[in-house]
C-alpha positions as CSV (number, residue, x, y, z in Angstrom):
1,M,0.0,0.0,0.0
2,G,1.5,3.3,-1.0
3,F,0.4,6.8,-0.2
4,H,-1.5,8.8,-2.7
5,F,-0.5,12.4,-2.5
6,P,-3.6,13.9,-4.3
7,S,-5.8,12.3,-1.5
8,M,-3.8,14.0,1.2
9,I,-4.6,17.4,-0.5
10,N,-8.3,16.8,-0.2
11,I,-8.4,17.5,3.5
12,N,-10.4,20.8,3.7
13,T,-10.3,23.6,6.2
14,K,-13.4,22.2,8.1
15,Q,-11.7,18.9,8.6
16,I,-8.5,20.5,9.9
17,Q,-10.5,22.7,12.3
18,K,-12.4,19.6,13.5
19,F,-9.1,17.8,14.2
20,Q,-7.6,20.8,16.0
21,S,-10.7,21.0,18.2
22,L,-10.6,17.2,18.9
23,L,-6.9,17.3,19.7
24,S,-7.3,20.1,22.2
25,R,-9.9,18.2,24.2
26,N,-8.7,15.9,27.0
27,Q,-5.1,15.6,25.8
28,S,-3.8,14.7,29.3
29,D,-3.9,10.9,28.6
30,V,-3.0,11.1,24.8
31,P,0.7,11.1,23.9
32,K,2.0,13.9,21.7
33,G,1.6,13.0,18.0
34,H,-1.5,10.8,18.7
35,L,-5.3,11.2,18.9
36,A,-8.0,9.3,20.6
37,V,-10.8,7.8,18.5
38,Y,-13.9,5.8,19.4
39,V,-14.7,2.7,17.4
40,G,-17.7,0.4,17.2
41,E,-21.2,0.0,15.9
42,F,-23.0,-0.2,19.2
43,Q,-20.5,-0.1,22.1
44,K,-17.7,2.3,21.5
45,K,-14.1,1.5,22.4
46,R,-11.4,4.1,22.7
47,Y,-8.2,3.8,20.8
48,V,-5.2,6.1,20.6
49,V,-3.6,6.2,17.1
50,P,-0.7,8.2,15.6
51,I,-1.9,11.4,13.8
52,S,0.2,10.2,10.8
53,Y,-2.7,7.8,10.0
54,L,-4.8,10.9,9.0
55,N,-2.8,11.0,5.8
56,H,-3.6,7.5,4.7
57,P,-6.3,7.1,2.1
58,A,-8.0,4.2,3.9
59,F,-8.1,6.2,7.1
60,Q,-9.5,9.1,5.2
61,D,-12.3,6.9,4.0
62,L,-13.2,6.2,7.7
63,L,-13.1,10.0,8.3
64,R,-15.6,10.5,5.5
65,Q,-17.9,7.8,6.9
66,A,-17.7,9.4,10.3
67,E,-18.6,12.8,8.8
68,E,-21.6,11.3,7.0
69,E,-22.8,9.5,10.1
70,F,-22.2,12.2,12.7
71,G,-21.4,15.4,10.9
72,F,-19.3,17.4,13.4
73,D,-21.3,16.3,16.5
74,H,-19.7,13.2,17.8
75,P,-21.7,11.5,20.6
76,M,-18.6,10.4,22.5
77,G,-17.1,13.8,22.6
78,G,-14.3,12.7,20.3
79,L,-13.8,11.4,16.8
80,T,-16.1,8.4,16.4
81,F,-15.9,5.8,13.7
82,P,-19.1,3.9,12.9
83,C,-17.4,0.7,11.9
84,K,-16.8,-2.7,13.3
85,E,-14.0,-2.8,15.8
86,E,-12.4,-5.7,14.0
87,A,-12.3,-3.7,10.7
88,F,-10.6,-0.8,12.5
89,I,-8.0,-3.1,14.1
90,N,-7.3,-4.7,10.7
91,L,-6.8,-1.3,9.2
92,T,-4.5,0.1,11.9
93,T,-2.5,-3.1,11.9
94,Q,-1.9,-2.7,8.2
95,L,-1.0,1.0,8.7
96,S,1.5,0.2,11.5
97,V,3.3,-2.3,9.3
98,S,3.7,0.0,6.3
């Protein structure tokens, strides 16, 4: 899996502002260079991931799904992905290897 630079350029100002807002909330237990996300269809589980994942096209697809599902009002107070936990773990495992 390679990075696609045109996809990275598609992050718009609203998305950047959203991430800045999310990163400024409750940072005391999140290491520098990471962000907390909530994952799950019914019960949400919290994960801390490197912010470098934000540049990956597959992760950006998850961001678009989250925006479609929740807009900018995330019920957990942080970035929430409406996907199966197993799918998220598979994706992050692939990203950590590459």
